[in-house]
C-alpha positions as CSV (number, residue, x, y, z in Angstrom):
1,M,69.9,153.5,170.1
2,K,69.5,149.7,170.1
3,I,67.9,149.8,166.6
4,K,70.8,152.0,165.2
5,K,73.3,149.4,166.6
6,S,71.3,146.5,165.0
7,I,71.1,148.3,161.7
8,F,74.8,149.1,161.9
9,S,75.6,145.5,162.8
10,L,73.5,144.2,159.9
11,A,75.2,146.6,157.4
12,V,78.7,145.5,158.6
13,T,77.7,141.9,158.2
14,V,76.4,142.4,154.7
15,V,79.5,144.3,153.6
16,F,81.7,141.7,155.2
17,A,79.8,138.9,153.4
18,L,79.9,140.7,150.0
19,S,83.6,141.2,150.3
20,F,84.1,137.5,150.7
21,S,81.9,136.7,147.7
22,N,84.0,139.1,145.6
23,V,87.2,137.3,146.7
24,E,85.7,133.9,145.8
25,A,84.5,135.3,142.4
26,Q,87.9,136.6,141.5
27,S,91.0,134.5,141.0
28,A,94.0,135.5,143.2
29,D,96.4,134.4,140.5
30,A,94.6,136.1,137.5
31,N,96.8,138.3,135.3
32,K,93.9,140.6,134.5
33,T,90.5,141.1,136.2
34,Y,87.4,143.1,135.1
35,T,84.4,143.6,137.4
36,K,81.1,145.4,136.9
37,V,78.3,145.7,139.5
38,V,74.8,145.4,137.8
39,D,71.4,146.6,138.9
40,A,69.8,143.3,137.8
41,S,69.6,139.8,139.4
42,A,72.4,137.3,138.9
43,D,69.9,135.0,137.3
44,K,68.9,137.6,134.7
45,V,72.5,138.5,133.9
46,W,73.5,134.8,133.7
47,T,70.6,134.1,131.3
48,V,72.2,136.5,128.8
49,L,75.9,135.9,129.5
50,R,75.6,132.1,129.3
51,K,74.7,132.2,125.6
52,M,78.2,131.3,124.5
53,D,77.2,130.9,120.9
54,E,75.7,134.4,120.7
55,I,78.6,136.6,121.8
56,Q,78.7,138.3,118.4
57,N,75.4,140.0,119.4
58,Y,77.2,141.8,122.2
59,S,80.4,143.0,120.5
60,K,80.9,144.9,117.3
61,G,84.4,143.4,117.2
62,I,82.9,140.0,116.3
63,A,81.2,139.9,112.9
64,R,80.2,136.3,113.0
65,L,80.8,133.2,115.1
66,E,81.1,129.5,114.2
67,W,80.2,127.0,116.9
68,T,81.1,123.3,117.0
69,G,80.5,120.7,119.6
70,P,78.3,120.8,122.8
71,K,77.2,124.1,124.3
72,D,79.2,123.1,127.3
73,V,82.7,121.8,128.1
74,G,84.2,120.6,124.8
75,G,82.4,123.2,122.7
76,Q,84.5,125.4,120.4
77,R,83.9,128.8,118.9
78,V,85.7,130.7,116.3
79,C,85.0,134.4,116.3
80,Y,85.7,136.4,113.2
81,A,86.6,140.1,113.0
82,P,84.4,142.4,110.9
83,D,87.0,142.7,108.2
84,N,87.1,138.8,108.0
85,Q,90.9,139.1,108.3
86,G,91.3,138.2,111.9
87,F,89.8,135.5,114.1
88,F,90.4,133.8,117.4
89,K,89.5,130.2,118.3
90,E,88.4,129.2,121.8
91,N,87.6,126.0,123.6
92,I,85.1,125.9,126.4
93,V,87.0,124.2,129.3
94,D,84.6,124.7,132.2
95,Y,80.9,125.4,132.5
96,S,78.4,125.6,135.4
97,D,74.9,127.0,135.4
98,A,74.7,126.3,139.1
99,N,77.8,128.5,139.8
100,R,77.0,130.9,136.9
101,T,80.4,130.5,135.4
102,Y,82.3,129.4,132.3
103,S,85.9,129.3,131.2
104,Y,87.4,129.2,127.8
105,S,91.0,128.8,126.5
106,V,92.1,131.0,123.6
107,I,94.0,128.6,121.5
108,E,94.6,130.7,118.3
109,G,94.5,134.3,117.1
110,V,95.9,136.3,120.1
111,P,99.5,137.2,121.0
112,I,99.2,135.5,124.3
113,K,100.4,132.0,125.3
114,G,98.3,129.8,127.6
115,M,95.3,132.2,127.9
116,V,92.3,131.0,129.9
117,N,89.5,133.5,130.5
118,T,86.5,133.0,132.9
119,W,83.1,134.7,133.2
120,N,81.3,134.6,136.5
121,V,78.1,136.2,137.7
122,V,78.0,136.8,141.5
123,D,74.7,137.3,143.3
124,L,75.0,140.4,145.5
125,G,71.3,140.2,146.7
126,Y,68.7,142.9,146.6
127,N,68.4,142.5,142.8
128,K,72.1,143.3,142.2
129,S,74.9,141.2,140.8
130,M,78.5,141.5,139.7
131,I,80.0,140.3,136.4
132,V,83.6,139.2,136.9
133,W,85.9,138.4,134.0
134,T,89.4,137.0,134.8
135,S,92.2,136.1,132.5
136,K,95.2,133.9,133.3
137,F,98.0,133.5,130.8
138,D,101.6,132.4,130.6
139,E,103.1,135.3,128.6
140,F,102.6,137.9,125.9
141,M,104.3,137.0,122.7
142,E,106.1,140.0,121.2
143,N,105.0,140.7,117.6
144,P,105.2,143.6,115.1
145,Q,101.4,144.0,114.9
146,M,100.5,144.9,118.5
147,T,102.2,145.8,121.7
148,K,101.1,144.3,125.0
149,E,99.5,147.7,126.0
150,Q,97.6,147.8,122.7
151,F,96.3,144.3,123.2
152,F,95.1,144.9,126.7
153,G,93.6,148.3,125.6
154,F,91.6,146.3,123.0
155,I,90.5,143.8,125.7
156,D,89.4,146.6,128.0
157,Q,87.4,148.3,125.2
158,S,85.8,145.0,124.2
159,L,84.9,144.0,127.7
160,N,83.3,147.5,128.4
161,E,81.2,147.2,125.2
162,M,80.3,143.6,125.7
163,V,79.4,143.8,129.3
164,G,77.4,147.0,128.7
165,N,75.3,145.2,126.0
166,V,74.8,142.1,128.3
167,I,73.6,144.4,131.1
168,A,71.2,146.2,128.8
169,E,69.7,143.0,127.6
170,A,69.5,141.6,131.2
171,K,67.6,144.7,132.3
172,M,65.2,144.4,129.3
173,E,64.5,140.8,130.3
174,A,64.0,141.8,133.9
175,K,61.2,144.2,132.8
176,M,59.4,141.4,130.9
């Protein structure tokens, strides 16, 4: 009986601790949040996700990428659509290997004003992690090309594809 109580207490403690790490990983004032639990260590996932100048390898919505500046705060990337008609320009505004996080402001190419997105990889222990993407923005700018629902549908589809590809590569690296 004592062993069952100890195991139960340990399980409650772990769940309680994990719920607090989720809260810290997510921004309470985010307009949009995406999370995915991964069966790979946070270090393996971060090794892939931190490659800010290679995101075109994880999304078919990005045909090519041009990078300028440092691979850190102050770096800038321009991501081009496969049809070469559309693009979006982003500035890296925060970066930390120690915290497994980086943030970028989208300064051109989307119908959103003041958009800042953040990637974060949270260590859940036991060779598990969680990818968290949050977006904060001021407002959606009405336009004839895309509704707010269409834009966020595109974002959801892109995140699912990109995170799925990051996870696949992280799991391949874990096997090496």
